[in-house]
N, C-alpha and C positions, 0 to 999 in steps of 0.2 A: 416517502414511498420506498419500500424495500425492493431490492433487486430480485429478479427471478431466482438467482442462485440462493440468496438469503432465505427466500420463502421455501425453496426446496429443502434446504437443510433444517429449517424449522419444522417442516412437516414430516421429515424422515430422520428420526433420531439415530437409527443404526448407521445411516450414511454419514450423518454429522460426526458420530463418534469415530468412524473410519478416517474421515477427512482430518479431524483434529489429531489423531494418532500419526497420520502421515506428515502433517505439518510439524508436529513435535520432532519427528525424526529429521525432517528436512532442515529445520532451524539449527540442528546440531552439526550439519555437514559444513565443510569448509566454505562452499559457495553461499550457503544460507547465512553463515556468520558474517561473511564478507559483505553481503548486501545489507544486512542489518547494521553493521558497523559503519559503512559508508553513509547510510541514511542518517544515523545518529550524529556522525561528524558534521554533516551538512547542516542539520538542525542546530547544533551547537554554534557553528560558525555564523549562522544567520541570526542567532539569538532568539530562537523560537522555543518557548517554554511549553511544558506539558499543559494541555488544555487550551492552547492558543488557537484562535479561529483560523489561522493560516497554516498552509502546508509549505514544505520545502519543495518548490517546483524546480525540477531539473531542466537545464538548458538541453536542447536537442542533441542527442549523442553523448552527453556527459553524465558520468556517475558521481562526480565530485564537485561540480559547480552548479549553482542555481540561484534562485531568488525566492523571497517569501511571496506567496500568492494565496488568496482566499480559497479555502477548501472547495467550495462549490464550483468555482471557476476551474480549478485544477482538475477536479474529478469529472466535471462535465466535459472537459476537453477530451478526456480519455474515452468516455462513452460515445461521444460524437465520432471519434476516430474508429471505434469498433463497429458502429452502425453502417459506415460507408462500405465495409467489405462485402 
């Protein structure tokens, strides 16, 4: 099942285009590059290949340490946390 955000962008191509442009600019910033590089480093350290069924789940408060965890568990944990608010 797709998220509400994914459905919104699928139905609104103009908004989707704006979002992708913004993301492209953000990925080129120092902060965007840093986040991407840290995530890639952790995946390499954990030995997770492209297409692996697991995510690099970060330990609480850490950007550089983590463990391999099944995608559905890692992403479900995030959605549960969001719903509590």
